Every structure is written in structure tokens, then in C-alpha cells.
KENU-931652 format. One record per residue: residue in one letter; x, y, z of N, C-alpha, C in turn. Coordinates in pm, whole numbers, plus 32768, in hexadecimal, padded with zeros to 4 digits. Each point is the difference from the previous one (the first is absolute). Layout:
<residuo->A n_u->X n_v->Y n_w->Z ca_u->X ca_v->Y ca_w->Z c_u->X c_v->Y c_w->Z>
...
This chain:
<residuo->M n_u->B06E n_v->ED19 n_w->3F11 ca_u->8054 ca_v->807A ca_w->8035 c_u->7FED c_v->7FFA c_w->809D>
<residuo->M n_u->806B n_v->7FFB n_w->803C ca_u->8007 ca_v->800A ca_w->808F c_u->8042 c_v->8089 c_w->8025>
<residuo->L n_u->7FCC n_v->804B n_w->805A ca_u->803B ca_v->8079 ca_w->8025 c_u->807B c_v->7FEA c_w->805C>
<residuo->D n_u->8072 n_v->8046 n_w->7FDA ca_u->807E ca_v->7FE4 ca_w->804C c_u->7FE8 c_v->804C c_w->8082>
<residuo->E n_u->8052 n_v->7FCE n_w->8069 ca_u->7FFA ca_v->802F ca_w->8082 c_u->8029 c_v->8099 c_w->800F>
<residuo->K n_u->805D n_v->802C n_w->7FB0 ca_u->8028 ca_v->8095 ca_w->800A c_u->7F7F c_v->8048 c_w->7FDD>
<residuo->H n_u->7FBA n_v->7FE6 n_w->7F91 ca_u->7F87 ca_v->8046 ca_w->7FCB c_u->7F91 c_v->7FF0 c_w->8060>
<residuo->K n_u->7FF2 n_v->7F90 n_w->8046 ca_u->7F97 ca_v->7FEE ca_w->805A c_u->8016 c_v->8060 c_w->807A>
<residuo->K n_u->8086 n_v->8016 n_w->8021 ca_u->801B ca_v->8057 ca_w->8076 c_u->7FD8 c_v->8090 c_w->7FD2>
<residuo->V n_u->801C n_v->8022 n_w->7F83 ca_u->7FE7 ca_v->8086 ca_w->7FCB c_u->7F60 c_v->8019 c_w->8001>
<residuo->A n_u->7FB8 n_v->7F91 n_w->7FD7 ca_u->7F78 ca_v->8006 ca_w->8000 c_u->7FB5 c_v->8017 c_w->808E>
<residuo->I n_u->803F n_v->7FC5 n_w->805C ca_u->7FD5 ca_v->8012 ca_w->808E c_u->8014 c_v->8086 c_w->8029>
<residuo->E n_u->8079 n_v->8033 n_w->7FDA ca_u->8021 ca_v->8092 ca_w->8027 c_u->7FA4 c_v->805F c_w->7FC3>
<residuo->I n_u->7FE1 n_v->7FEE n_w->7F7F ca_u->7F95 ca_v->8058 ca_w->7FB8 c_u->7F79 c_v->7FF6 c_w->8044>
<residuo->V n_u->7FD7 n_v->7F8F n_w->801C ca_u->7F7C ca_v->7FEA ca_w->8049 c_u->8003 c_v->804E c_w->8089>
<residuo->Q n_u->8064 n_v->7FE5 n_w->804A ca_u->8008 ca_v->8042 ca_w->8081 c_u->8003 c_v->8094 c_w->8001>
<residuo->R n_u->8048 n_v->803E n_w->7F9C ca_u->8002 ca_v->808E ca_w->7FE9 c_u->7F83 c_v->8033 c_w->7FD8>
<residuo->N n_u->7FA7 n_v->7FB9 n_w->7FC0 ca_u->7F78 ca_v->8033 ca_w->7FD6 c_u->7F85 c_v->7FD6 c_w->8054>
<residuo->R n_u->801B n_v->7FE0 n_w->8082 ca_u->7F92 ca_v->7FE5 ca_w->805E c_u->7FBB c_v->807C c_w->8028>
<residuo->K n_u->7F78 n_v->7FF6 n_w->800E ca_u->7FBA ca_v->8073 ca_w->8021 c_u->7FDF c_v->800A c_w->809C>
<residuo->K n_u->8014 n_v->7F98 n_w->8046 ca_u->7FE7 ca_v->8006 ca_w->8094 c_u->8060 c_v->7FA6 c_w->803D>
<residuo->K n_u->8018 n_v->801A n_w->8081 ca_u->8072 ca_v->7FC3 ca_w->804B c_u->7FD6 c_v->7F70 c_w->802B>
<residuo->F n_u->7F8D n_v->7FF7 n_w->8037 ca_u->7FD6 ca_v->7F77 ca_w->8038 c_u->7F92 c_v->7FC3 c_w->7F93>
<residuo->C n_u->8010 n_v->7F7D n_w->7FE8 ca_u->7F9D ca_v->7FB3 ca_w->7FB2 c_u->7FF4 c_v->7F7A c_w->802F>
<residuo->G n_u->7F7A n_v->7FCE n_w->801E ca_u->7FF8 ca_v->7F77 ca_w->8026 c_u->7FF2 c_v->7F9F c_w->7F8D>
<residuo->K n_u->7FF0 n_v->802B n_w->7F86 ca_u->7FFB ca_v->7FAF ca_w->7F89 c_u->8089 c_v->7FC9 c_w->7FE8>
<residuo->C n_u->8066 n_v->8056 n_w->7FF7 ca_u->8082 ca_v->7FD5 ca_w->7FD9 c_u->805F c_v->7FFC c_w->8072>
<residuo->Y n_u->7FD4 n_v->8014 n_w->807C ca_u->804B ca_v->8004 ca_w->8080 c_u->8083 c_v->805E c_w->7FF0>
<residuo->D n_u->7FCE n_v->807B n_w->7FCF ca_u->8065 ca_v->806F ca_w->7FF2 c_u->807A c_v->7FE1 c_w->7FA7>
<residuo->R n_u->7FFE n_v->7F9E n_w->7FAB ca_u->8066 ca_v->7FE9 ca_w->7FA0 c_u->7FFB c_v->8050 c_w->7F87>
<residuo->G n_u->7F81 n_v->8019 n_w->7FCF ca_u->7FE8 ca_v->8049 ca_w->7F7E c_u->7FE8 c_v->7FA8 c_w->7F95>
<residuo->Y n_u->8017 n_v->7F79 n_w->8015 ca_u->7FCF ca_v->7FA1 ca_w->7F97 c_u->7FCD c_v->7F85 c_w->8042>
<residuo->E n_u->7F9D n_v->7FCC n_w->7FB7 ca_u->7FBA ca_v->7F7F ca_w->802C c_u->8047 c_v->7F84 c_w->7FF6>
<residuo->G n_u->8059 n_v->7FFA n_w->7F9B ca_u->804A ca_v->7F8D ca_w->7FEA c_u->803D c_v->7FFB c_w->7F6D>
<residuo->F n_u->8028 n_v->7F9A n_w->7FDB ca_u->8032 ca_v->7FE8 ca_w->7F73 c_u->7FB6 c_v->7F99 c_w->7FAE>
<residuo->S n_u->7FF3 n_v->801B n_w->7F78 ca_u->7FC2 ca_v->7FA1 ca_w->7FB3 c_u->804E c_v->7F88 c_w->7FEF>
<residuo->S n_u->7FD1 n_v->7F8F n_w->7FF6 ca_u->8044 ca_v->7F85 ca_w->7FF5 c_u->802C c_v->7FDC c_w->7F75>
<residuo->A n_u->7FC2 n_v->8044 n_w->7F9C ca_u->8028 ca_v->7FEE ca_w->7F79 c_u->8075 c_v->8033 c_w->7FDD>
<residuo->D n_u->8018 n_v->8085 n_w->8025 ca_u->807A ca_v->804D ca_w->7FC8 c_u->8048 c_v->8046 c_w->8074>
<residuo->N n_u->7FDE n_v->7FE5 n_w->807B ca_u->804B ca_v->803C ca_w->806A c_u->7FF4 c_v->809A c_w->8010>
<residuo->T n_u->7F8F n_v->8039 n_w->7FD0 ca_u->7FF5 ca_v->808F ca_w->8009 c_u->7FB0 c_v->8020 c_w->8077>
<residuo->I n_u->8024 n_v->807D n_w->802A ca_u->7FB5 ca_v->8033 ca_w->807A c_u->7F75 c_v->801E c_w->7FE7>
<residuo->I n_u->7FA8 n_v->7FE8 n_w->806A ca_u->7F6B ca_v->802D ca_w->7FFC c_u->7FED c_v->806C c_w->805C>
<residuo->P n_u->7FFC n_v->807A n_w->7FDD ca_u->7FF5 ca_v->8071 ca_w->805B c_u->7F7F c_v->8007 c_w->804A>
<residuo->C n_u->7FF9 n_v->8033 n_w->806E ca_u->7F8F ca_v->7FFF ca_w->805E c_u->7FA2 c_v->8069 c_w->7FBD>
<residuo->S n_u->7F82 n_v->7FE8 n_w->7FDF ca_u->7FA2 ca_v->8052 ca_w->7FC1 c_u->7FBE c_v->8065 c_w->8068>
<residuo->K n_u->8015 n_v->7FE6 n_w->8081 ca_u->7FCD ca_v->805A ca_w->806A c_u->805A c_v->8072 c_w->8023>
<residuo->C n_u->8084 n_v->7FDE n_w->800F ca_u->805F ca_v->806B ca_w->8038 c_u->8060 c_v->8031 c_w->7F9F>
<residuo->V n_u->8003 n_v->7FDC n_w->7F88 ca_u->806D ca_v->8020 ca_w->7F9B c_u->7FB8 c_v->804C c_w->7F8E>
<residuo->D n_u->803C n_v->8075 n_w->7FE3 ca_u->7FCB ca_v->8045 ca_w->7F83 c_u->8037 c_v->7FB4 c_w->7F84>
<residuo->T n_u->7FA7 n_v->7F9F n_w->7FD7 ca_u->802D ca_v->7FA3 ca_w->7F90 c_u->8021 c_v->8052 c_w->7F80>
<residuo->E n_u->7FC3 n_v->806D n_w->7FE3 ca_u->8019 ca_v->8042 ca_w->7F7F c_u->808F c_v->803C c_w->7FFF>
<residuo->K n_u->802C n_v->803C n_w->8070 ca_u->8080 ca_v->8038 ca_w->8012 c_u->806B c_v->7F8D c_w->7FF5>
<residuo->A n_u->7FDE n_v->7F95 n_w->804D ca_u->8062 ca_v->7F8E ca_w->800B c_u->8014 c_v->7FC2 c_w->7F6D>
<residuo->Y n_u->7F95 n_v->7FF8 n_w->7FB8 ca_u->8000 ca_v->7FC7 ca_w->7F8A c_u->8050 c_v->8056 c_w->7F9A>
<residuo->E n_u->7FF2 n_v->8087 n_w->8005 ca_u->8052 ca_v->8056 ca_w->7FA7 c_u->8091 c_v->8000 c_w->8029>
<residuo->E n_u->801F n_v->7FF1 n_w->807F ca_u->8088 ca_v->7FF9 ca_w->802A c_u->8040 c_v->7F7F c_w->7FD6>
<residuo->W n_u->7FB6 n_v->7F92 n_w->8009 ca_u->8030 ca_v->7F86 ca_w->7FDC c_u->801E c_v->7FF8 c_w->7F68>
<residuo->K n_u->7F9F n_v->8047 n_w->7FA6 ca_u->801B ca_v->8001 ca_w->7F74 c_u->8078 c_v->804C c_w->7FDD>
<residuo->A n_u->801C n_v->8070 n_w->804C ca_u->807B ca_v->804D ca_w->7FF2 c_u->807F c_v->7FAD c_w->801E>
<residuo->Y n_u->7FF4 n_v->7FA8 n_w->805F ca_u->8070 ca_v->7FA5 ca_w->8021 c_u->800F c_v->7F9B c_w->7FA1>
<residuo->V n_u->7F95 n_v->7FC2 n_w->7FC9 ca_u->8005 ca_v->7F9B ca_w->7F90 c_u->8046 c_v->803D c_w->7F85>
<residuo->E n_u->7FEC n_v->8075 n_w->7FE6 ca_u->803B ca_v->803F ca_w->7F89 c_u->8098 c_v->8008 c_w->8008>
<residuo->T n_u->8036 n_v->7FF6 n_w->8070 ca_u->8092 ca_v->8018 ca_w->8012 c_u->804E c_v->7F7E c_w->7FEB>
<residuo->D n_u->7FB5 n_v->7F87 n_w->7FFF ca_u->803C ca_v->7F7F ca_w->7FF6 c_u->7FCF c_v->7FB5 c_w->7F76>
<residuo->E n_u->8060 n_v->7FDC n_w->7FB0 ca_u->7FBD ca_v->7FCD ca_w->7F81 c_u->7FCA c_v->7F76 c_w->8014>
<residuo->Q n_u->8033 n_v->7FAD n_w->8063 ca_u->7FBC ca_v->7F7E ca_w->8015 c_u->7F74 c_v->8009 c_w->8036>
<residuo->L n_u->7FF2 n_v->8063 n_w->8057 ca_u->7F7C ca_v->801E ca_w->8045 c_u->7FAB c_v->8036 c_w->7F98>
<residuo->K n_u->802E n_v->8055 n_w->7FAB ca_u->7FA9 ca_v->8041 ca_w->7F9C c_u->7FC6 c_v->7F8B c_w->7FA8>
<residuo->E n_u->8051 n_v->7FA8 n_w->7FDC ca_u->7FDB ca_v->7F8C ca_w->7FA7 c_u->7F9A c_v->7FAD c_w->8051>
<residuo->D n_u->8017 n_v->7FEC n_w->8084 ca_u->7FA1 ca_v->7FA1 ca_w->803F c_u->7F7D c_v->804C c_w->8021>
<residuo->F n_u->7FFD n_v->807D n_w->8012 ca_u->7F88 ca_v->8044 ca_w->8020 c_u->7FCD c_v->8057 c_w->7F8B>
<residuo->K n_u->8018 n_v->7FCC n_w->7F88 ca_u->7FD8 ca_v->8054 ca_w->7F85 c_u->7F6C c_v->8010 c_w->8005>
<residuo->E n_u->7FB0 n_v->7FAC n_w->8038 ca_u->7F66 ca_v->800D ca_w->8007 c_u->7FDD c_v->807D c_w->8053>
<residuo->L n_u->804E n_v->802E n_w->804F ca_u->7FDD ca_v->8080 ca_w->804D c_u->7FFC c_v->807A c_w->7F92>
<residuo->F n_u->8061 n_v->8000 n_w->7FAE ca_u->7FFF ca_v->806B ca_w->7F8D c_u->7F90 c_v->7FED c_w->7F9F>
<residuo->E n_u->7FF0 n_v->7F83 n_w->7FD8 ca_u->7F98 ca_v->7FDE ca_w->7F9E c_u->7F74 c_v->8026 c_w->8033>
<residuo->E n_u->7FE3 n_v->7FEA n_w->8074 ca_u->7F7C ca_v->8027 ca_w->8040 c_u->7FF3 c_v->8092 c_w->7FF3>
<residuo->E n_u->8060 n_v->804B n_w->802D ca_u->7FFA ca_v->8093 ca_w->7FEE c_u->7FE6 c_v->8035 c_w->7F7D>
<residuo->E n_u->803D n_v->7FC3 n_w->7F9C ca_u->7FEA ca_v->8028 ca_w->7F75 c_u->7F6D c_v->7FD0 c_w->7FD9>
<residuo->K n_u->7FC9 n_v->7F97 n_w->802A ca_u->7F73 ca_v->7FDE ca_w->7FDD c_u->7FA1 c_v->8058 c_w->804A>
<residuo->T n_u->801D n_v->8028 n_w->8071 ca_u->7F9D ca_v->8063 ca_w->8048 c_u->8003 c_v->807E c_w->7FC4>
<residuo->E n_u->8073 n_v->8031 n_w->7FCA ca_u->8000 ca_v->8083 ca_w->7FB9 c_u->7FB8 c_v->7FF8 c_w->7F7C>
<residuo->E n_u->800A n_v->7F92 n_w->7FBD ca_u->7FB3 ca_v->7FE4 ca_w->7F87 c_u->7F6B c_v->8005 c_w->801B>
<residuo->T n_u->7FCC n_v->7FB5 n_w->8064 ca_u->7F73 ca_v->8005 ca_w->801F c_u->7FCD c_v->8081 c_w->8027>
<residuo->V n_u->804F n_v->804E n_w->8046 ca_u->7FCE ca_v->808F ca_w->8020 c_u->8000 c_v->804F c_w->7F91>
<residuo->S n_u->805A n_v->7FF2 n_w->7FAA ca_u->7FF3 ca_v->8053 ca_w->7F7F c_u->7F88 c_v->7FDB c_w->7FA5>
<residuo->E n_u->7FDE n_v->7F83 n_w->7FF5 ca_u->7F92 ca_v->7FCE ca_w->7FC8 c_u->7F86 c_v->802E c_w->8033>
<residuo->A n_u->7FE9 n_v->8005 n_w->808B ca_u->7F9A ca_v->8033 ca_w->8046 c_u->7FE1 c_v->8099 c_w->7FE6>
<residuo->D n_u->806C n_v->804A n_w->7FF2 ca_u->7FF7 ca_v->808A ca_w->7FE1 c_u->7FC7 c_v->801E c_w->7F75>
<residuo->V n_u->801D n_v->7FAD n_w->7FA1 ca_u->7FD3 ca_v->8007 ca_w->7F78 c_u->7F76 c_v->7FDE c_w->7FFE>
<residuo->K n_u->7FC4 n_v->7FA3 n_w->8047 ca_u->7F7D ca_v->7FDC ca_w->7FF0 c_u->7F9B c_v->804B c_w->804B>
<residuo->V n_u->8027 n_v->807F n_w->802A ca_u->7F9F ca_v->8052 ca_w->8044 c_u->7F95 c_v->8032 c_w->7F9F>
<residuo->D n_u->7F7E n_v->7FFB n_w->8024 ca_u->7F9D ca_v->8029 ca_w->7FA1 c_u->7FD1 c_v->8089 c_w->8031>
<residuo->D n_u->801B n_v->8069 n_w->7FA8 ca_u->7FD9 ca_v->8085 ca_w->8020 c_u->7F6B c_v->8024 c_w->7FCA>
<residuo->H n_u->7FCA n_v->7FAA n_w->7FBF ca_u->7F80 ca_v->8017 ca_w->7FC8 c_u->7F84 c_v->7FDB c_w->8062>
<residuo->S n_u->8023 n_v->7FC1 n_w->806E ca_u->7FA1 ca_v->7FD9 ca_w->805F c_u->7FDD c_v->8074 c_w->8068>
<residuo->K n_u->7F75 n_v->8015 n_w->800C ca_u->7FD7 ca_v->806E ca_w->8056 c_u->7FF0 c_v->7FB6 c_w->808F>
<residuo->P n_u->801F n_v->804E n_w->806A ca_u->7FEA ca_v->7FD4 ca_w->8085 c_u->7F67 c_v->7FF9 c_w->8011>
<residuo->K n_u->7FD2 n_v->7F8B n_w->8054 ca_u->7F74 ca_v->7FF9 ca_w->801B c_u->7FDE c_v->806D c_w->8070>
<residuo->Q n_u->7F88 n_v->8040 n_w->7FE5 ca_u->7FCC ca_v->8055 ca_w->8064 c_u->7FB2 c_v->7FB7 c_w->806C>
<residuo->K n_u->8007 n_v->802E n_w->807B ca_u->7FB3 ca_v->7FCB ca_w->8070 c_u->7F64 c_v->8010 c_w->7FE2>
<residuo->S n_u->7FB8 n_v->7F99 n_w->8027 ca_u->7F6F ca_v->8005 ca_w->7FF0 c_u->7FD1 c_v->8059 c_w->8076>
<residuo->T n_u->7F96 n_v->8055 n_w->7FD3 ca_u->7FC5 ca_v->8063 ca_w->806F c_u->7F8F c_v->7FB7 c_w->8046>
<residuo->T n_u->7FD1 n_v->7F95 n_w->7FC7 ca_u->7F90 ca_v->7FBD ca_w->8046 c_u->803E c_v->7F9E c_w->806A>
<residuo->T n_u->7FB4 n_v->7FF7 n_w->8069 ca_u->8021 ca_v->7FA1 ca_w->8064 c_u->7FAC c_v->7F84 c_w->8009>
<residuo->K n_u->803B n_v->7F8E n_w->8015 ca_u->7FAC ca_v->7F8F ca_w->8005 c_u->7FF2 c_v->7FCF c_w->8094>
<residuo->T n_u->7F87 n_v->7FE2 n_w->8029 ca_u->7FE2 ca_v->7FDF ca_w->8091 c_u->7FEA c_v->7F77 c_w->8007>
<residuo->T n_u->802B n_v->7FB5 n_w->8067 ca_u->7FDF ca_v->7F70 ca_w->800C c_u->7FB7 c_v->7FFD c_w->8083>
<residuo->K n_u->7FAC n_v->7FA5 n_w->8014 ca_u->7FB9 ca_v->7FDF ca_w->8072 c_u->8043 c_v->7F98 c_w->8047>
<residuo->T n_u->8007 n_v->8009 n_w->807F ca_u->8036 ca_v->7F94 ca_w->805A c_u->7F91 c_v->7FC6 c_w->804C>
<residuo->A n_u->800B n_v->7F8C n_w->8032 ca_u->7F9A ca_v->7FBF ca_w->804C c_u->8002 c_v->8044 c_w->8082>
<residuo->K n_u->7FBA n_v->7FEE n_w->8063 ca_u->7FE8 ca_v->8053 ca_w->807A c_u->8080 c_v->8054 c_w->8026>
<residuo->T n_u->7FE9 n_v->8078 n_w->8019 ca_u->806A ca_v->8058 ca_w->802E c_u->7FD4 c_v->8050 c_w->8079>
<residuo->V n_u->805E n_v->801C n_w->8055 ca_u->7FE4 ca_v->8052 ca_w->8077 c_u->8072 c_v->8068 c_w->7FEB>
<residuo->D n_u->7FDD n_v->807C n_w->800A ca_u->8062 ca_v->806F ca_w->7FF2 c_u->8061 c_v->7FED c_w->7F89>
<residuo->N n_u->7FCF n_v->7FDC n_w->7F94 ca_u->804E ca_v->7FE6 ca_w->7F7E c_u->8062 c_v->7F92 c_w->8014>
<residuo->K n_u->7FF9 n_v->7FA4 n_w->805F ca_u->805E ca_v->7F8D ca_w->8018 c_u->7FA2 c_v->7F8B c_w->7FF3>
<residuo->P n_u->8033 n_v->7F92 n_w->7FAE ca_u->7FB6 ca_v->7F87 ca_w->7FFB c_u->7FF0 c_v->7FC0 c_w->808F>
<residuo->T n_u->7F99 n_v->7FC1 n_w->8017 ca_u->7FEF ca_v->7FBF ca_w->8083 c_u->8015 c_v->7F63 c_w->7FE8>
<residuo->M n_u->8020 n_v->7FB8 n_w->8069 ca_u->8010 ca_v->7F70 ca_w->7FF9 c_u->7F85 c_v->7FBD c_w->8024>
<residuo->Q n_u->7FD0 n_v->7FA1 n_w->7FB1 ca_u->7F8B ca_v->7FB7 ca_w->801D c_u->8029 c_v->7F85 c_w->8049>
<residuo->R n_u->7FBB n_v->7FE0 n_w->8063 ca_u->8023 ca_v->7F8E ca_w->8051 c_u->7FA6 c_v->7F8F c_w->7FD7>
<residuo->R n_u->8040 n_v->7F84 n_w->7FF7 ca_u->7FAD ca_v->7F8C ca_w->7FDE c_u->7FC8 c_v->7FC5 c_w->807B>
<residuo->S n_u->7F99 n_v->7FB9 n_w->7FF5 ca_u->7FCC ca_v->7FC8 ca_w->807F c_u->8052 c_v->7F89 c_w->802A>
<residuo->Q n_u->8011 n_v->8001 n_w->8084 ca_u->805E ca_v->7F97 ca_w->804A c_u->7FB9 c_v->7F78 c_w->8018>
<residuo->G n_u->7F82 n_v->7FFB n_w->7FD3 ca_u->7FBF ca_v->7F87 ca_w->8023 c_u->802B c_v->7F7F c_w->7FB6>
<residuo->R n_u->7FDA n_v->7F8D n_w->803C ca_u->8039 ca_v->7F81 ca_w->7FC5 c_u->7F94 c_v->7FC4 c_w->7FAA>
<residuo->G n_u->7FDD n_v->8009 n_w->7F9D ca_u->7F93 ca_v->7FD3 ca_w->7FB3 c_u->7FBE c_v->7F83 c_w->8034>
<residuo->K n_u->7F9B n_v->8009 n_w->805A ca_u->7FB1 ca_v->7F86 ca_w->8043 c_u->7F97 c_v->7FCF c_w->7FA6>
């Protein structure tokens, strides 16, 4: 699957609309770092683009085009899988466990030579073993 030029232009517009700051040295103020060689999709800048908003806007755009929806069906499959794992995690909550209480005893450790509660540096001899 290669992304068509008209869709690539829309992706660039989406990324540029979702920029968090005006100037960026990572993407040279474009909003994207480049394109993937495998499928010609845009790689948004992780430094200056709100990737979550851009991702959601891209998903909304993909839903409007049947060919894109078929090509990017893994976007929607991933969302379904994450919803399933979240619901499974909610079910596995253990209500019978008691929170651990903090110990009232304190454990003290000795440090080698200290001055004003700070460890001191020991100097090795600078001699040349004669």
C-alpha cells in the first residue's frame, strides 16, 4: 500500500494544524520528520506535534474514505485490542489484598569516614612503588 499524493497532502495539513510550538530544530518547522519508505506515510515530529490529536484527526479522515479504511484497518484493530486489555485489567483487580503498613522502625547504616554527615574522599598515595 502506497499513500496517494492527495492523502499525503491532507496528512501534512493535519500534522501542521496540531503543532504545539512554532519553531522546531528537529523537523525544521515542517511538523513532520519525513516519510516512511515502506508505505509513504508521514512521520510526525515527536517534539513539536501533539501526536495524539493528529492521530485522532487522521483516524477521522481515514474513516471517510473506503480505500484508506481498508489500507489502515490495523488502526481500528489496535484500538479494539487496547479496549479489551483495559477491560480485562479492570476485571483482575484484587479487592482482598490489604495495603502494607509502613514500618515504624528505622534502619541505620554506617558509612565509612564522614564529616558533617557527608562521606569524605580518601586519597591514594601518589608514590611510584620503588
